C-alpha positions as CSV (number, residue, x, y, z in Angstrom):
1,M,-6.3,-0.4,19.2
2,A,-4.6,3.0,18.6
3,R,-6.7,6.8,18.4
4,K,-8.0,7.5,14.7
5,I,-5.9,8.9,12.2
6,P,-5.7,12.7,12.2
7,L,-7.0,14.8,10.0
8,R,-5.3,17.9,8.2
9,D,-6.6,20.6,6.2
10,F,-5.7,19.3,3.2
11,G,-5.8,21.3,-0.1
12,S,-8.2,18.7,-1.6
13,L,-9.9,20.6,-4.6
14,R,-5.9,20.6,-6.3
15,V,-5.3,16.9,-5.6
16,R,-6.6,14.4,-8.6
17,T,-6.9,11.2,-7.9
18,P,-8.1,8.3,-10.4
19,L,-11.6,7.8,-11.1
20,V,-13.7,6.2,-8.3
21,F,-17.5,5.3,-7.4
22,A,-19.1,4.8,-4.0
23,G,-19.2,0.8,-3.3
24,Q,-16.2,0.0,-4.9
25,R,-13.0,-2.0,-3.8
26,I,-9.9,-0.1,-4.3
27,G,-6.3,-1.1,-3.1
28,I,-4.0,1.4,-2.1
29,M,-0.2,0.6,-2.7
30,G,2.1,3.2,-1.9
31,G,5.7,3.6,-2.6
32,T,8.9,5.3,-3.6
33,F,8.8,2.4,-6.4
34,N,12.8,3.5,-7.2
35,P,12.5,1.4,-9.0
36,P,9.5,-0.6,-9.7
37,H,10.0,-4.3,-10.4
38,E,8.2,-7.7,-11.1
39,G,7.7,-8.4,-7.5
40,H,5.8,-5.3,-7.4
41,A,3.5,-6.6,-10.4
42,I,3.1,-10.1,-8.2
43,V,1.1,-8.1,-5.2
44,A,-0.8,-5.8,-7.2
45,E,-2.5,-9.0,-9.5
46,A,-2.6,-10.9,-6.3
47,A,-4.3,-8.3,-4.3
48,V,-7.0,-7.8,-7.5
49,K,-7.6,-11.4,-8.3
50,R,-7.3,-12.7,-4.2
51,L,-9.7,-9.7,-2.8
52,G,-12.0,-8.6,-5.7
53,L,-11.0,-5.5,-6.5
54,D,-12.2,-3.1,-8.5
55,Q,-8.9,-0.8,-8.9
56,L,-5.6,-1.0,-7.6
57,W,-3.9,2.2,-7.0
58,F,-0.2,2.4,-7.4
59,V,0.2,5.3,-5.1
60,V,3.8,6.6,-6.2
61,T,5.2,8.6,-3.4
62,P,7.2,11.8,-3.0
63,G,9.8,10.2,-0.5
64,N,10.1,7.9,2.5
65,P,10.0,9.3,6.0
66,L,12.3,6.3,6.7
67,K,15.1,6.0,3.9
68,S,17.1,9.0,2.4
69,N,16.0,10.5,-0.5
70,G,18.9,12.4,-1.6
71,E,19.3,10.5,-4.7
72,L,15.6,9.6,-5.4
73,P,14.7,9.9,-9.2
74,P,12.0,12.6,-10.2
75,L,8.3,11.9,-9.3
76,S,7.7,11.5,-12.7
77,E,10.2,9.4,-13.7
78,R,8.8,6.6,-11.1
79,M,5.3,7.0,-12.3
80,K,6.5,6.5,-15.9
81,A,8.1,3.4,-15.2
82,A,5.6,2.1,-12.6
83,K,3.2,2.3,-15.3
84,K,4.7,-0.9,-17.2
85,F,3.8,-2.5,-13.9
86,A,0.8,-1.8,-13.6
87,R,-1.1,-4.5,-16.3
88,G,-4.6,-3.9,-17.0
89,P,-7.3,-1.5,-17.0
90,R,-8.0,-1.7,-13.1
91,M,-4.3,-0.9,-12.0
92,K,-3.7,2.7,-12.2
93,V,-0.5,4.9,-11.4
94,T,-0.9,8.0,-9.4
95,G,1.0,10.4,-7.8
96,F,-1.1,12.1,-5.7
97,E,-0.1,12.3,-2.5
98,A,2.9,15.0,-3.7
99,D,-0.4,17.4,-3.5
100,L,-1.1,16.6,0.0
101,G,2.1,17.9,1.3
102,T,2.7,15.0,3.6
103,P,4.9,11.8,3.2
104,Y,2.9,10.0,5.4
105,T,0.9,6.9,4.3
106,A,-1.4,7.9,8.0
107,A,-2.3,10.7,6.8
108,T,-3.2,9.9,2.8
109,L,-5.3,7.2,4.3
110,A,-7.3,9.5,6.3
111,F,-7.5,11.9,2.8
112,L,-8.7,9.2,0.8
113,K,-11.7,8.2,3.4
114,R,-12.9,11.7,4.3
115,R,-12.9,12.3,0.5
116,Y,-14.9,9.2,-0.7
117,P,-16.5,7.8,2.1
118,G,-18.4,5.5,0.3
119,V,-15.7,3.6,-0.9
120,H,-14.3,0.5,0.5
121,F,-10.3,1.1,0.7
122,V,-7.9,-1.9,1.3
123,W,-4.4,-0.3,2.3
124,V,-2.0,-3.1,0.3
125,M,1.5,-4.4,1.4
126,G,4.3,-6.6,0.9
127,A,5.5,-8.7,3.7
128,D,8.8,-7.1,4.0
129,N,6.5,-4.0,4.7
130,L,4.7,-5.8,7.7
131,A,8.1,-6.8,9.3
132,S,8.9,-2.9,9.6
133,F,5.5,-1.6,10.0
134,D,5.4,-0.9,13.6
135,R,7.9,1.9,12.7
136,W,5.5,3.6,10.7
137,Q,3.7,6.7,12.1
138,H,0.4,6.2,13.6
139,W,0.4,2.4,12.3
140,Q,-1.6,1.1,14.7
141,A,-4.1,4.0,13.6
142,I,-4.2,2.7,10.0
143,A,-4.4,-1.1,11.1
144,A,-7.8,0.2,12.9
145,S,-9.0,2.6,9.9
146,L,-9.2,0.1,7.0
147,P,-8.7,-3.5,6.0
148,I,-5.1,-4.6,5.3
149,A,-4.0,-7.2,2.8
150,V,-0.3,-8.5,3.7
151,V,1.3,-10.5,0.4
152,D,3.8,-12.9,1.0
153,R,8.0,-12.0,-0.1
154,P,10.5,-14.2,-0.2
155,G,12.5,-14.8,2.7
156,W,9.8,-12.4,4.7
157,R,6.9,-14.4,5.8
158,L,8.0,-15.4,9.7
159,R,9.4,-12.2,10.2
160,A,6.7,-10.3,9.0
161,L,4.1,-12.7,11.3
162,K,6.6,-12.6,14.2
163,G,7.6,-9.2,14.3
164,P,6.2,-6.4,16.4
165,A,3.2,-5.3,14.3
166,G,2.2,-9.1,12.8
167,A,1.8,-10.3,16.8
168,A,-0.2,-7.2,18.0
169,L,-2.5,-7.4,14.8
170,A,-2.7,-11.3,15.3
171,Q,-6.1,-11.5,16.9
172,W,-7.4,-9.7,14.1
173,R,-6.0,-11.8,11.1
174,I,-8.6,-13.4,9.2
175,P,-7.8,-16.3,6.9
176,E,-6.9,-16.3,3.5
177,A,-10.1,-18.1,2.4
178,L,-11.8,-15.3,2.9
179,A,-10.0,-13.0,1.7
180,S,-12.7,-11.9,-1.1
181,K,-14.7,-10.7,2.4
182,L,-11.6,-8.1,3.1
183,A,-12.3,-5.4,1.7
184,V,-15.8,-4.6,3.6
185,L,-15.0,-6.1,6.6
186,P,-14.7,-3.2,9.1
187,A,-11.1,-2.7,10.8
188,P,-9.1,-3.6,12.5
189,A,-9.1,-6.9,9.5
190,W,-6.0,-8.1,7.7
191,T,-4.9,-11.1,6.0
192,F,-2.0,-13.0,4.3
193,L,-2.2,-13.5,0.8
194,T,0.2,-16.5,-0.7
195,T,1.3,-16.5,-4.1
196,R,4.2,-17.2,-6.3
197,L,7.3,-15.0,-5.0
198,S,9.9,-13.2,-7.0
199,P,13.5,-12.4,-5.6
200,L,13.3,-8.6,-7.1
201,S,13.6,-6.0,-4.9
202,S,14.3,-2.2,-5.4
203,T,17.0,-2.6,-3.6
204,V,18.8,-5.4,-4.9
205,L,18.2,-3.1,-8.6
206,R,19.5,-0.6,-7.4
207,A,22.8,-2.2,-6.4
208,R,23.1,-3.5,-9.7
209,K,22.4,0.0,-11.6
210,P,25.7,1.4,-12.4
211,V,26.9,4.6,-11.1
């Protein structure tokens, strides 16, 4: 696998995350959530149930380095909207990434692992994200640093599993039946979760929104 994620001198004292305790299993699901929708809720619910998570964090990001963010609504608005889909006491919505001064997932996860070395973090993403995972900064280092749960999305299963990242990580994929053990496995380790599907996507919803 690739080299470790480079650490930065973050202003960690001002960065406030949800409360977490050593030994807990925490799912991290990041994105712009522009807008959040039922598909996000399905991914989150599947992760909490199948992975045995103590918490699932919706990490609402300031922007996506791979997309244009010129018309992105304010962070506060997207966080407020995401709370409608963060159902149950184990789901939390946070915007702490804005205080890190970086839009990159690799740096965010490196910060969390450094601040909470006794916590079992799992990166949670939809199959559509796995399909483009090889375009992310330090994507191999992300896979080498913590377990990953990929949740099925309509029309993306084959493209995700046969794509560059899916093929490169294939040897570290564990059976779906062992998903409950994923959070405590040493990385690299990942699984693909089958669940009910929602045809909704943020791209489709933005296209429907009147100008």
